[in-house]
DRENLUMGU-49534 format. One line per field, with one value per residue (C-alpha): residue number from 1; residue in one letter; x, y, z. Coordinates in nm, 2 decimals. Example, Ala and Ser with C-alpha at 12.3 -4.5 7.8 and 13.67 -1.06 7.14 Angstrom:
vexvo	[1 2]
doro	[A S]
x	[1.23 1.37]
y	[-0.45 -0.11]
z	[0.78 0.71]
***
This chain:
vexvo	[1 2 3 4 5 6 7 8 9 10 11 12 13 14 15 16 17 18 19 20 21 22 23 24 25 26 27 28 29 30 31 32 33 34 35 36 37 38 39 40 41 42 43 44 45 46 47 48 49 50 51 52 53 54 55 56 57 58 59 60 61 62 63 64 65 66 67 68 69 70 71 72 73 74 75 76 77 78 79 80 81 82 83 84 85 86 87 88 89 90 91 92 93 94 95 96 97 98 99 100 101 102 103 104 105 106 107 108 109 110 111 112 113 114 115 116 117 118 119 120 121 122 123 124 125 126 127 128 129 130 131 132 133 134 135 136 137 138 139 140 141 142 143 144 145 146 147 148 149 150 151 152 153 154 155 156 157 158 159 160 161 162 163 164 165 166 167 168 169 170 171 172 173 174 175 176 177 178 179 180 181 182 183 184 185 186 187 188 189 190 191 192 193 194 195 196 197 198 199 200 201 202 203 204 205 206 207 208 209 210 211 212 213 214 215 216 217 218 219 220 221 222 223 224 225 226 227 228 229 230 231 232 233 234 235 236 237 238 239 240 241 242 243 244 245 246 247 248 249 250 251 252 253 254 255 256 257 258 259 260 261 262 263 264 265 266 267 268 269 270 271 272 273 274 275 276 277 278 279 280 281 282 283 284 285 286 287 288 289 290 291 292 293 294 295 296 297 298 299 300 301 302 303 304 305 306 307 308 309 310 311 312 313 314 315 316 317 318 319 320 321 322 323 324 325 326 327 328 329 330 331 332 333 334 335 336 337 338 339 340 341 342 343 344 345 346 347 348 349 350 351 352 353 354 355 356 357 358 359 360 361 362 363 364 365 366 367 368 369 370 371 372 373 374 375 376 377 378 379 380 381 382 383 384 385 386 387 388 389 390 391 392 393 394 395 396 397 398 399 400 401 402 403 404 405 406 407 408 409 410 411 412 413 414 415 416 417 418 419 420 421 422 423 424 425 426 427 428 429 430 431 432 433 434 435 436 437 438 439 440 441 442 443 444 445 446 447 448 449 450 451 452 453 454 455 456 457 458 459 460 461 462 463 464 465 466 467 468 469 470 471 472 473 474 475 476 477 478 479 480 481 482 483 484 485 486 487 488 489 490 491 492 493 494 495 496 497 498 499 500 501 502 503 504 505 506 507 508 509 510 511 512 513 514 515 516 517 518 519 520 521 522 523 524 525 526 527 528 529 530 531 532 533 534 535 536 537 538 539 540 541 542 543 544 545 546 547 548 549 550 551 552 553 554 555 556 557 558 559 560 561 562 563 564 565 566 567 568 569 570 571 572 573 574 575 576 577 578 579 580 581 582 583 584 585 586 587 588 589 590 591 592 593 594 595 596 597 598 599 600 601 602 603 604 605 606 607 608 609 610 611 612 613 614 615 616 617 618 619 620 621 622 623 624 625 626 627 628 629 630 631 632 633 634 635 636 637 638 639 640 641 642 643 644 645 646 647 648 649 650 651 652 653 654 655 656 657 658 659 660 661 662 663 664 665 666 667 668 669 670 671 672 673 674 675 676 677 678 679 680 681 682 683 684 685 686 687 688 689 690 691 692 693 694 695 696 697 698 699 700 701 702 703 704 705 706 707 708 709 710 711 712 713 714 715 716 717 718 719 720 721 722 723 724 725 726 727 728 729 730 731 732 733 734 735 736 737 738 739 740 741 742 743 744 745 746 747 748 749 750 751 752 753 754 755 756 757 758 759 760 761 762 763 764]
doro	[M S D H Y V K V K V Q L E Q M K S S G E V V E K E E A D I I E D E V P V A S P P A S V S P I P A S G T P V A Q R E T S K T S V T C R N R S K S R S K L G K D E K N T C A K Q E S D P A L Q G T I V A S N A N S G K P M N R I D N D R Q M L Q I K G T G K I L Q G E T E A N G N T V P I Q P P K D I K V S P H N K E D A N K V A K R R K P V T V D T L K A K T S L E A L K L S I R Q L K W K E F P M G R R S A C D I Y W H G V S F H D N D N I I S G Q V N K F P G M I E M L R K I N L T R A V R T M Q E L F P E E Y N F Y P R S W I L P E E Y Q L F S A Q I S L A K D S D A S L K P T F I I K P D G G S Q G D G I Y L I R D P S D L R V I A G S H T K Q S V V Q E Y I H K P L L I D K L K F D I R L Y V L V K S L E P L E I Y I A K E G L S R F C T E P Y Q E P S Q K N L S H V F M H L T N Y S L N V Q S G N F V H S D S L S S G S K R T F S S V L Y R L A S K G V D I K K V W S D I I S L V I K T V I A L V P E L K V Y Y Q A D I P S G K P G P T C F Q I L G F D I L L M K N L K P V L L E V N A N P S M R I E H E Q E V S P G V F E Y V T S P V D E E V K V G V I R D T L R L M D P A Q K K S P T S Y P E H Q Q E E M L G S P V R G P G E E G R V L P S M C L K Q V F P K Y T K Q F S Y L R T V E R I T A L F L R F L G V K G N M R L G P T G F R T F I R N C K L S N S H F S M A T V D I L Y I D I T R R W A G M L P D S R E A G M G L Q A F V E A F F Y L A Q R R F K S L P L R E Q V V S L L E V C E A Q L D N Q G K G D L G G A L P E D S T S S T R R S V S C S R T Q P G R S H H P H H T S T S T P G Q A L S A P Q L C S P A T P R R A S S Q D Y R L H Q R L R P T H K G N V E N]
x	[0.00 0.13 0.10 -0.13 -0.37 -0.35 -0.42 -0.70 -0.89 -0.87 -1.03 -1.34 -1.39 -1.38 -1.63 -1.86 -1.86 -1.95 -2.22 -2.41 -2.39 -2.52 -2.80 -2.92 -2.89 -3.13 -3.38 -3.62 -3.56 -3.59 -3.93 -4.10 -3.97 -4.18 -4.23 -4.08 -4.11 -3.97 -3.61 -3.56 -3.61 -3.28 -3.17 -3.31 -3.16 -3.03 -3.02 -2.65 -2.70 -2.56 -2.37 -2.03 -1.82 -2.01 -1.92 -1.56 -1.54 -1.63 -1.40 -1.13 -1.23 -1.26 -0.96 -0.72 -0.86 -0.80 -0.46 -0.34 -0.08 0.07 0.09 0.47 0.33 0.33 0.02 -0.06 -0.17 -0.54 -0.55 -0.47 -0.75 -1.02 -0.98 -0.96 -1.27 -1.48 -1.38 -1.49 -1.81 -2.12 -2.39 -2.33 -2.29 -2.62 -2.75 -2.60 -2.75 -3.07 -3.03 -2.98 -3.30 -3.50 -3.39 -3.54 -3.23 -3.17 -2.98 -2.63 -2.57 -2.28 -2.39 -2.11 -2.31 -2.26 -2.44 -2.50 -2.66 -2.81 -2.87 -3.20 -3.18 -2.79 -2.72 -2.43 -2.38 -2.20 -2.07 -1.92 -1.91 -1.86 -1.55 -1.53 -1.48 -1.81 -1.63 -1.82 -1.63 -1.79 -1.78 -1.73 -2.03 -1.96 -1.86 -2.16 -2.41 -2.53 -2.62 -2.89 -2.86 -3.19 -3.05 -2.96 -3.28 -3.45 -3.24 -3.30 -3.69 -3.64 -3.47 -3.70 -4.01 -4.13 -4.25 -4.62 -4.84 -4.89 -5.25 -5.33 -5.65 -5.63 -5.93 -6.15 -6.41 -6.71 -6.56 -6.27 -6.38 -6.45 -6.10 -5.91 -6.05 -5.98 -5.63 -5.56 -5.69 -5.47 -5.18 -5.08 -4.96 -5.20 -5.09 -5.40 -5.24 -5.08 -4.73 -4.45 -4.35 -4.58 -4.83 -4.94 -5.32 -5.50 -5.87 -6.07 -6.42 -6.56 -6.38 -6.07 -5.95 -5.96 -5.57 -5.45 -5.07 -5.08 -4.81 -4.78 -4.98 -5.34 -5.65 -6.01 -6.18 -6.19 -6.16 -6.56 -6.71 -6.92 -7.05 -7.14 -7.35 -7.57 -7.94 -7.90 -7.58 -7.67 -8.02 -7.83 -7.56 -7.84 -8.05 -7.75 -7.71 -8.08 -8.11 -7.85 -7.96 -8.31 -8.38 -8.06 -8.13 -8.48 -8.39 -8.40 -8.73 -8.85 -8.72 -8.75 -8.50 -8.64 -8.70 -8.57 -8.79 -9.09 -9.32 -9.26 -9.34 -9.67 -9.78 -9.71 -9.87 -10.20 -10.17 -10.15 -10.47 -10.69 -10.61 -10.72 -10.91 -10.87 -10.47 -10.36 -9.96 -9.74 -9.40 -9.12 -8.89 -8.56 -8.30 -8.02 -7.75 -7.97 -7.86 -8.00 -8.36 -8.33 -8.58 -8.78 -9.11 -9.40 -9.66 -9.94 -10.00 -9.73 -9.95 -9.82 -9.46 -9.29 -9.00 -9.14 -9.02 -8.75 -8.38 -8.35 -8.53 -8.36 -8.28 -8.41 -8.52 -8.87 -8.89 -9.16 -9.25 -9.23 -9.61 -9.54 -9.24 -9.16 -9.27 -9.15 -9.36 -9.57 -9.30 -9.12 -8.72 -8.45 -8.10 -7.76 -7.51 -7.14 -6.94 -6.58 -6.45 -6.07 -5.96 -6.09 -5.80 -5.87 -6.20 -6.24 -6.53 -6.61 -6.96 -6.97 -7.13 -7.32 -7.53 -7.77 -8.14 -8.30 -8.68 -8.95 -9.11 -9.47 -9.69 -9.69 -9.99 -10.06 -9.99 -10.29 -10.34 -10.44 -10.09 -9.86 -9.69 -9.65 -9.25 -9.19 -9.41 -9.29 -8.91 -8.66 -8.38 -8.21 -8.17 -8.55 -8.70 -8.45 -8.63 -8.94 -9.05 -9.11 -8.73 -8.58 -8.24 -8.14 -7.83 -7.97 -7.81 -8.19 -8.40 -8.48 -8.54 -8.15 -8.07 -7.82 -7.92 -7.82 -8.07 -8.35 -8.25 -8.25 -8.60 -8.69 -8.51 -8.74 -9.03 -8.89 -8.77 -8.47 -8.15 -7.94 -8.13 -8.18 -7.81 -7.74 -7.99 -7.84 -7.47 -7.58 -7.76 -7.44 -7.21 -7.45 -7.45 -7.08 -7.03 -7.24 -7.07 -6.72 -6.69 -6.72 -6.51 -6.24 -6.28 -6.23 -5.95 -5.76 -5.83 -5.68 -5.42 -5.33 -5.10 -4.72 -4.79 -4.73 -5.02 -5.18 -5.39 -5.76 -6.02 -6.38 -6.63 -6.99 -7.32 -7.60 -7.97 -8.17 -8.54 -8.70 -9.02 -9.27 -9.18 -8.81 -8.70 -8.40 -8.45 -8.19 -8.29 -7.96 -7.60 -7.39 -7.04 -7.01 -7.17 -7.19 -6.96 -7.04 -7.07 -7.22 -7.56 -7.67 -7.91 -8.05 -7.92 -8.13 -8.35 -8.19 -7.86 -7.73 -7.42 -7.28 -7.33 -7.17 -7.42 -7.36 -7.51 -7.27 -6.98 -7.02 -7.11 -6.91 -6.56 -6.52 -6.60 -6.31 -6.09 -6.10 -6.05 -5.71 -5.66 -5.72 -5.50 -5.24 -4.93 -4.72 -4.96 -4.74 -4.91 -5.32 -5.48 -5.76 -5.50 -5.52 -5.85 -6.11 -6.07 -5.72 -5.79 -5.98 -5.64 -5.40 -5.61 -5.69 -5.29 -5.20 -5.14 -4.88 -4.79 -4.50 -4.48 -4.82 -4.93 -5.04 -5.40 -5.61 -5.83 -6.21 -6.23 -6.31 -6.66 -6.58 -6.65 -6.50 -6.75 -6.56 -6.31 -6.46 -6.82 -6.63 -6.79 -7.13 -7.13 -6.84 -7.06 -7.20 -6.87 -6.97 -6.98 -6.63 -6.50 -6.64 -6.48 -6.13 -6.22 -6.30 -5.98 -5.76 -5.86 -5.88 -5.56 -5.43 -5.38 -5.63 -5.89 -6.24 -6.38 -6.31 -6.26 -6.36 -6.05 -6.04 -6.36 -6.27 -5.94 -6.16 -6.37 -6.10 -5.89 -6.18 -6.29 -6.62 -6.66 -6.76 -6.92 -7.29 -7.12 -6.87 -6.66 -6.87 -7.16 -6.94 -6.90 -7.26 -7.33 -7.03 -7.17 -7.52 -7.49 -7.24 -7.46 -7.77 -7.55 -7.41 -7.77 -7.89 -7.59 -7.61 -7.38 -7.12 -6.81 -6.61 -6.64 -6.64 -6.80 -6.83 -6.82 -7.23 -7.26 -6.99 -7.14 -7.51 -7.30 -7.17 -7.52 -7.61 -7.36 -7.36 -7.78 -7.64 -7.45 -7.60 -7.99 -8.09 -7.94 -8.07 -7.92 -7.67 -7.58 -7.53 -7.33 -7.10 -7.05 -6.92 -6.69 -6.55 -6.48 -6.32 -6.08 -6.01 -5.88 -5.70 -5.52 -5.44 -5.31 -5.07 -4.95 -4.88 -5.18 -5.38 -5.66 -5.95 -6.26 -6.54 -6.85 -7.20 -7.45 -7.67 -7.93 -7.86 -8.08 -7.98 -7.83 -8.04 -8.03 -7.80 -7.98 -8.04 -8.33 -8.53 -8.65 -8.30 -8.31 -8.33 -8.55 -8.90 -9.14 -9.10 -9.39 -9.47 -9.61 -9.94 -9.95 -10.19 -10.13 -10.10 -10.23 -10.04 -9.83 -9.88 -9.75 -9.82 -9.53 -9.80 -10.00 -9.69 -9.38 -9.06 -8.78 -8.56 -8.73 -8.48 -8.51 -8.45 -8.77 -8.76 -8.91 -8.68 -8.76 -8.68 -8.28 -8.14 -7.77 -7.77 -7.54 -7.50 -7.17 -6.95 -6.85 -6.61 -6.86 -6.85 -7.19 -7.26 -7.25 -7.56]
y	[0.00 0.32 0.66 0.79 0.51 0.60 0.97 0.90 0.64 0.93 1.20 0.95 0.88 1.27 1.32 1.06 1.22 1.56 1.43 1.29 1.64 1.81 1.56 1.62 2.01 1.97 1.73 2.01 2.21 1.87 1.78 2.07 2.14 2.15 1.82 1.94 1.75 1.47 1.49 1.54 1.28 1.20 1.17 0.99 0.99 0.65 0.65 0.70 0.39 0.21 -0.09 -0.11 -0.17 0.15 0.35 0.25 0.33 0.68 0.73 0.63 0.82 1.12 1.09 1.04 1.38 1.59 1.42 1.43 1.68 1.48 1.17 1.09 0.85 0.97 1.08 1.09 1.39 1.23 1.14 1.54 1.66 1.43 1.58 1.95 1.86 1.74 2.08 2.27 2.11 2.33 2.11 1.83 2.04 2.15 1.82 1.72 2.05 1.90 1.59 1.75 1.94 1.63 1.45 1.70 1.89 2.28 2.42 2.57 2.40 2.18 1.85 1.55 1.27 1.08 1.17 0.88 0.94 0.70 0.79 0.60 0.35 0.29 0.13 0.31 0.51 0.85 0.89 1.19 1.34 1.67 1.77 1.84 2.23 2.24 2.22 2.00 1.74 1.68 1.35 1.33 1.10 0.83 0.96 0.78 0.97 1.32 1.56 1.77 2.14 2.18 2.02 2.36 2.55 2.26 2.29 2.63 2.59 2.35 2.60 2.87 2.64 2.82 2.60 2.49 2.72 2.57 2.54 2.48 2.28 2.18 2.40 2.36 2.14 2.09 2.29 2.02 1.79 2.10 2.25 1.89 1.91 2.27 2.21 1.88 2.07 2.37 2.11 2.28 2.15 2.09 2.04 1.85 1.84 2.20 2.31 2.42 2.66 2.94 2.86 3.08 3.02 2.93 2.76 2.84 2.68 2.93 3.21 3.44 3.34 2.96 2.99 3.31 3.22 3.33 3.61 3.58 3.43 3.46 3.40 3.27 3.50 3.85 3.95 4.07 3.93 3.70 3.97 4.21 3.98 3.87 3.98 4.28 4.39 4.38 4.55 4.86 4.86 4.88 5.13 5.38 5.39 5.38 5.73 5.87 5.69 5.56 5.52 5.32 5.07 4.97 4.62 4.51 4.44 4.66 4.51 4.58 4.48 4.28 4.33 4.70 4.80 4.56 4.84 5.09 4.74 4.70 5.04 5.06 4.73 4.86 5.21 5.03 4.81 5.09 5.25 4.99 4.70 4.51 4.52 4.17 4.21 3.90 3.90 3.66 3.60 3.56 3.51 3.70 3.44 3.19 2.98 2.66 2.79 2.73 2.93 3.08 3.16 3.38 3.60 3.79 4.01 4.12 3.92 3.59 3.69 3.39 3.68 3.97 4.29 4.22 4.28 3.87 3.80 3.64 3.89 3.87 4.08 4.09 4.16 4.22 3.90 3.93 3.81 3.84 3.60 3.48 3.11 2.82 2.53 2.67 2.66 2.97 2.94 3.18 3.24 3.17 3.37 3.31 3.65 3.73 4.02 3.99 4.27 4.61 4.83 4.87 4.74 4.44 4.26 3.95 3.76 3.40 3.38 3.07 2.98 2.77 2.82 2.61 2.56 2.50 2.16 2.25 2.47 2.82 2.99 3.34 3.34 3.29 3.20 2.86 2.78 3.01 2.68 2.51 2.58 2.36 2.62 2.95 2.92 2.81 2.70 2.37 2.24 2.27 2.16 1.85 1.69 1.72 1.36 1.59 1.68 1.57 1.49 1.53 1.42 1.68 2.05 2.19 1.99 1.90 2.09 2.22 2.34 2.60 2.97 2.94 2.68 2.93 3.21 3.01 2.90 3.28 3.38 3.14 3.35 3.67 3.79 4.04 3.85 4.12 4.35 4.06 4.01 4.38 4.45 4.14 4.30 4.64 4.48 4.29 4.62 4.79 4.54 4.51 4.88 4.91 4.64 4.76 5.06 4.84 4.57 4.81 4.86 4.53 4.47 4.75 4.60 4.26 4.36 4.69 4.90 4.80 4.50 4.18 3.96 3.80 3.94 3.86 3.73 3.58 3.40 3.53 3.38 3.59 3.47 3.68 3.65 3.75 3.90 3.86 4.16 4.05 4.29 4.13 4.15 4.08 3.81 3.82 3.75 3.43 3.47 3.11 2.97 2.60 2.47 2.08 1.90 1.60 1.52 1.22 0.96 0.65 0.35 0.10 0.10 0.26 0.29 0.63 0.73 1.07 1.10 1.36 1.63 1.72 2.08 2.15 2.02 2.20 2.55 2.54 2.35 2.60 2.91 2.78 2.68 3.02 3.18 3.04 3.11 3.48 3.45 3.31 3.48 3.46 3.68 3.99 4.19 4.14 4.03 4.29 4.55 4.42 4.43 4.22 3.98 3.96 3.79 3.47 3.41 3.49 3.27 2.98 2.92 2.55 2.37 2.11 1.81 1.60 1.38 1.48 1.68 2.05 2.09 2.43 2.49 2.64 3.00 3.20 3.15 3.50 3.83 4.11 4.38 4.61 4.82 4.78 4.96 5.24 5.54 5.43 5.32 5.54 5.83 5.57 5.55 5.83 5.63 5.47 5.82 5.90 5.58 5.74 5.99 5.75 5.52 5.83 5.95 5.60 5.62 5.32 5.02 4.76 4.95 4.98 5.22 5.60 5.76 6.11 6.24 6.13 6.25 6.60 6.59 6.52 6.79 7.04 6.95 6.98 7.31 7.25 7.39 7.75 8.01 7.83 7.43 7.48 7.18 7.14 7.05 6.81 6.61 6.60 6.48 6.20 6.10 6.07 5.89 5.65 5.61 5.51 5.28 5.07 5.08 4.88 4.64 4.54 4.25 4.49 4.54 4.75 5.15 5.41 5.51 5.27 5.35 5.34 5.57 5.77 5.78 5.90 6.20 6.30 6.31 6.52 6.77 6.75 6.84 7.13 7.30 7.26 7.26 7.43 7.10 6.75 6.49 6.36 6.69 6.80 6.51 6.53 6.91 6.86 6.60 6.85 7.08 6.80 6.67 7.04 7.09 6.80 6.84 7.19 7.08 6.83 7.08 7.35 7.58 7.54 7.79 7.92 7.79 7.83 8.00 7.79 7.78 8.10 7.95 7.80 7.89 7.96 7.66 7.35 7.10 6.84 6.54 6.25 6.16 6.48 6.56 6.67 7.01 6.97 6.66 6.63 6.32 6.14 6.22 5.86 5.91 6.09 6.04 5.78 5.45 5.39 5.13 4.82 4.81 4.50 4.69 5.09 5.28 5.53 5.28 5.05 5.23 5.08 5.22 5.25 5.55 5.83 6.06 5.94 5.97 6.18 5.90 5.78 5.39 5.46 5.49 5.39 5.36 5.08 4.80 4.47 4.40 4.20 3.85 3.60 3.29 3.13 3.06 2.73 2.71 2.81]
z	[-0.01 -0.08 0.09 -0.21 -0.12 0.25 0.19 -0.05 0.21 0.48 0.23 0.15 0.51 0.56 0.28 0.41 0.76 0.63 0.40 0.71 0.89 0.60 0.55 0.90 0.85 0.54 0.67 0.75 0.45 0.19 0.39 0.29 -0.07 -0.38 -0.57 -0.88 -1.21 -1.37 -1.51 -1.87 -2.09 -2.16 -1.82 -1.50 -1.14 -1.00 -0.56 -0.42 -0.28 -0.60 -0.67 -0.46 -0.76 -0.91 -0.58 -0.59 -0.97 -0.90 -0.59 -0.81 -1.07 -0.87 -0.66 -0.97 -1.10 -0.78 -0.75 -1.09 -1.01 -0.73 -0.94 -1.06 -1.31 -1.70 -1.85 -2.20 -2.39 -2.43 -2.06 -1.96 -2.20 -2.08 -1.73 -1.87 -2.09 -1.81 -1.60 -1.88 -1.98 -1.91 -2.06 -1.82 -1.51 -1.60 -1.62 -1.25 -1.13 -1.26 -1.10 -0.76 -0.85 -0.86 -0.57 -0.36 -0.25 -0.27 -0.56 -0.49 -0.14 -0.06 -0.15 -0.06 -0.18 -0.52 -0.83 -1.08 -1.38 -1.59 -1.99 -2.08 -2.36 -2.30 -1.93 -1.90 -1.59 -1.54 -1.18 -1.01 -0.66 -0.50 -0.28 0.07 -0.03 -0.23 -0.57 -0.85 -1.03 -1.36 -1.55 -1.93 -2.09 -2.29 -2.67 -2.82 -2.59 -2.68 -2.38 -2.51 -2.52 -2.33 -2.01 -1.91 -1.95 -1.76 -1.48 -1.47 -1.46 -1.20 -1.00 -1.06 -0.96 -0.67 -0.33 -0.30 -0.09 0.25 0.38 0.79 0.79 1.15 1.24 0.90 1.08 0.83 0.57 0.52 0.25 0.01 0.13 0.08 -0.28 -0.36 -0.24 -0.43 -0.74 -0.66 -0.61 -0.29 0.05 0.32 0.68 0.90 1.17 1.18 1.11 1.34 1.11 0.97 0.72 0.40 0.47 0.80 0.72 1.04 1.07 1.33 1.46 1.38 1.74 1.67 1.67 1.85 1.76 1.43 1.34 1.00 0.67 0.60 0.76 0.64 0.91 1.01 1.38 1.50 1.21 1.41 1.64 1.36 1.17 1.48 1.37 1.61 1.49 1.16 1.21 1.39 1.15 0.82 1.01 1.07 0.70 0.63 0.81 0.60 0.25 0.32 -0.06 -0.11 0.18 0.16 0.06 0.45 0.62 0.87 1.18 1.58 1.86 2.16 2.44 2.45 2.15 2.26 2.40 2.04 1.84 2.02 2.00 1.63 1.58 1.76 1.59 1.24 1.32 1.48 1.13 0.93 1.05 0.74 0.84 0.96 0.93 1.00 1.14 1.22 1.49 1.49 1.78 1.78 1.79 1.64 1.32 1.11 1.14 1.57 1.74 1.43 1.43 1.31 1.46 1.40 1.74 2.03 2.26 2.06 2.16 2.37 2.43 2.62 2.76 3.05 3.17 3.15 2.82 2.52 2.26 1.93 1.60 1.50 1.10 0.88 0.68 0.31 0.19 -0.19 -0.27 -0.59 -0.64 -0.87 -0.88 -0.61 -0.36 -0.18 -0.22 -0.11 -0.25 -0.09 -0.24 -0.16 -0.13 -0.06 0.11 0.01 0.22 0.43 0.34 0.06 0.02 -0.20 -0.28 -0.48 -0.59 -0.67 -1.02 -0.90 -0.58 -0.43 -0.45 -0.14 -0.17 0.07 0.08 0.12 -0.13 -0.05 0.10 0.23 0.59 0.82 1.20 1.09 0.90 1.13 1.27 0.91 0.90 0.55 0.38 0.51 0.61 0.38 0.61 0.46 0.81 0.86 0.53 0.54 0.78 0.62 0.44 0.10 0.06 -0.25 -0.28 -0.63 -0.83 -1.09 -1.04 -1.18 -0.98 -0.61 -0.30 -0.34 -0.70 -0.85 -0.90 -1.22 -1.32 -1.20 -1.33 -1.70 -1.58 -1.50 -1.85 -2.06 -1.91 -2.05 -1.71 -1.73 -1.55 -1.59 -1.39 -1.14 -1.11 -1.09 -0.82 -0.62 -0.66 -0.55 -0.22 -0.14 -0.20 0.00 0.29 0.30 0.30 0.63 0.80 0.70 0.99 1.28 1.13 1.11 1.48 1.60 1.32 1.45 1.81 1.72 1.49 1.56 1.30 1.33 1.52 1.37 1.26 1.00 0.72 0.69 0.40 0.49 0.28 0.38 0.29 0.18 0.21 -0.05 -0.12 -0.45 -0.40 -0.70 -0.85 -0.87 -0.60 -0.42 0.00 0.25 0.49 0.68 0.63 0.76 0.89 0.87 0.59 0.58 0.31 0.38 0.06 0.19 0.33 0.57 0.36 0.46 0.28 0.51 0.79 1.04 0.87 0.79 0.56 0.46 0.03 -0.17 -0.28 -0.65 -0.63 -0.35 -0.46 -0.76 -0.63 -0.26 -0.39 -0.63 -0.43 -0.17 -0.47 -0.65 -0.29 -0.25 -0.59 -0.50 -0.19 -0.32 -0.16 -0.52 -0.68 -0.59 -0.84 -0.78 -1.02 -0.96 -1.13 -1.44 -1.70 -1.61 -1.95 -1.83 -1.47 -1.55 -1.78 -1.54 -1.26 -1.52 -1.56 -1.61 -1.27 -1.30 -1.07 -1.03 -1.34 -1.50 -1.80 -1.72 -1.63 -1.65 -1.38 -1.48 -1.49 -1.19 -1.04 -0.83 -0.98 -0.88 -0.75 -0.55 -0.62 -0.98 -0.90 -0.67 -0.87 -0.84 -0.44 -0.29 -0.18 0.07 0.25 0.48 0.82 0.71 0.73 1.08 1.21 1.06 1.32 1.60 1.56 1.56 1.91 2.08 2.19 2.34 2.08 2.10 2.24 2.10 2.33 2.32 2.71 2.81 2.76 2.40 2.32 2.48 2.24 1.94 2.02 2.09 1.78 1.54 1.69 1.76 2.11 2.09 2.32 2.28 2.32 2.59 2.72 3.02 2.78 2.58 2.90 2.97 2.61 2.64 2.99 2.88 2.54 2.72 3.03 2.81 2.59 2.93 3.03 2.73 2.77 3.16 3.10 2.95 3.18 2.90 3.00 2.74 2.41 2.16 1.76 1.75 2.01 1.90 1.56 1.71 1.92 1.57 1.39 1.73 1.65 1.29 1.37 1.60 1.39 1.06 1.12 0.79 0.60 0.56 0.78 0.50 0.43 0.78 0.85 0.54 0.62 0.98 0.86 0.64 0.92 1.11 0.83 0.71 1.08 1.16 0.80 0.92 1.24 1.04 0.85 1.14 1.08 1.38 1.25 1.44 1.52 1.25 1.36 1.45 1.20 1.16 1.22 1.57 1.83 2.18 2.42 2.43 2.65 2.52 2.68 2.45 2.62 2.48 2.11 1.92 1.75 1.36 1.41 1.34 1.29 1.00 0.77 0.78 1.11 0.96 0.59 0.44 0.27 -0.11 -0.26 -0.36 -0.03 0.15 0.48 0.41 0.59 0.73 0.90 1.04 1.07 1.16 1.37 1.07 0.97 0.83 1.11 1.49 1.67 2.02 2.21 2.46 2.38 2.05 1.96 1.61 1.73 1.96 1.96 2.17 2.34 2.17 2.25 2.10 2.09 1.77 1.63 1.45 1.04 0.86]
***
């Protein structure tokens, strides 16, 4: 044995031990690497655990090339050129790099494993290895084998191939099956048991707070969305908008909040019946936190209420029942549309082009005292009607008790209905409703994810329940924060034996909604597709998705259609309350707080120069105490002190009326906003300016107590006018609290809200 052989043996041992260390360091990285496509057609990798003969030959060849200068033996001219040619052959180096990529190892890292490439169709083996210092030792291919010039390009493509998007599905709950199908279609990577490191997307089944330890990525829930979409809070949010824009927000049924408005509700019904003895209105009672039709019932008189006035009664909403719904096959039905709120700032809204039509299981009749309890006739909730013996599970998308919305539209179009007008009205309803919800959602958002604090970004799929009236006007029934995304239903296969069967209608609609939501939230989309023209968006998002060893498959075109900011010009004027919310957030002071304290309210008045000789700071304190105390009285269980957003909006409306009495309410509010924004802008520029004089129409100082009639407000004319023909429930006879002007009665308050809770509600 020569000294040269001993040195070679020591080097091989060092290389072997170094390779094991590198493998351990790279184990976690390789685990999450993207599965890449198969290697080029002319080259296929062979595992490093080849035959012992091959390993020995590899070592011998490599060591010989490295120690050529030290060897005392004579080399021929051809032998010298062989090593030189191997070092200068870039095509083959590209082939080796491609092999490294296909083996799942990162590019441009020290790799001490031996590389062996087999050329298909030859049976010959190319051998090579990497030195301990990271320099690759190339090997010359046999003379009868031609290396494809495209190998280097293929290697570059593999190097540029990005990692798959990772989705944490641990908390997905009932939407899990549809989510799994969507992830498989996208060729993304699912983590059903969660992941120690951060995922790109977290899919929660109920609440944003399903996982409180998320500091990055994207979550499919907004904080506060569950609270905002409870029946009472939704009603209050729409009422605020009805005050400012009564004509634009006439798609929501008249509603009263129980028990606090029980006396008002009872008095208005009695007054309406006294005015017209033939009037027999019907109302539907909905528990505030109810879902799946639980606790819903119909009444025709306040004495039929199961919830009466009292401090310990269950809170509910009583709504006007829609008497003349559109019928198909003599059955009442509603529409479940899925709406994606992609972001709040800037506001982005998408509507699914396909939805569900859910039918009652008994022929419809006008409500009467005899049929009020027939829930299968009057209520369209799927969870109720599925219990009926008349419920039809169909494999067709256009028949049965649950069908696609497009099949209903097709049927209406065959009768000459203007489908474009129907869709336009529905889109308008959705945008206006989301605009009403956004202000308080922003308060919740900044409380959970303050500016400058690490945290995830949010998006959410909402379920809009819409009823079409006989005249095809859409009416909003409710909005669900957790719409059911289950794609299977329980079916009895034999007496007493049930199993879950996939519903073709649910799978068609819900999988498409989830899949395309994920496509829109793909973190690799550095430039949002919404910034491109609409005709290019589907092409971008419908790009081929390739998996390992398979041909590219183009996904279906997007089922989600952007409606905002696409229609910003038509609806931007409705975002007045958002401007008030911006003032509220500015003076909150402490990050994470949702209530404005007395000092913050005084600072708001002072900085906006709203106080003067007729409105002193002492009066400001009285206003703050009066409004805050009344709101706290309506929320007896609330432990939070201070002025919430809805109370602040009420105070702002009062200030606007006091300052600009001669204008309509909407113009009063906008005028005061301009004053506040101008003053704050001047302060930002260093120009404090002076206080603007109060409007010349102001009278002497009035009491600021909110329990008295506020200046500039009069009873709405609907209270005294007569009914008009063709109205099932005329406004003059039965007036809802959601009138454009606030009444003076202490029992009648438009801007009220419940204490937020973090209890998740069940899926609807």
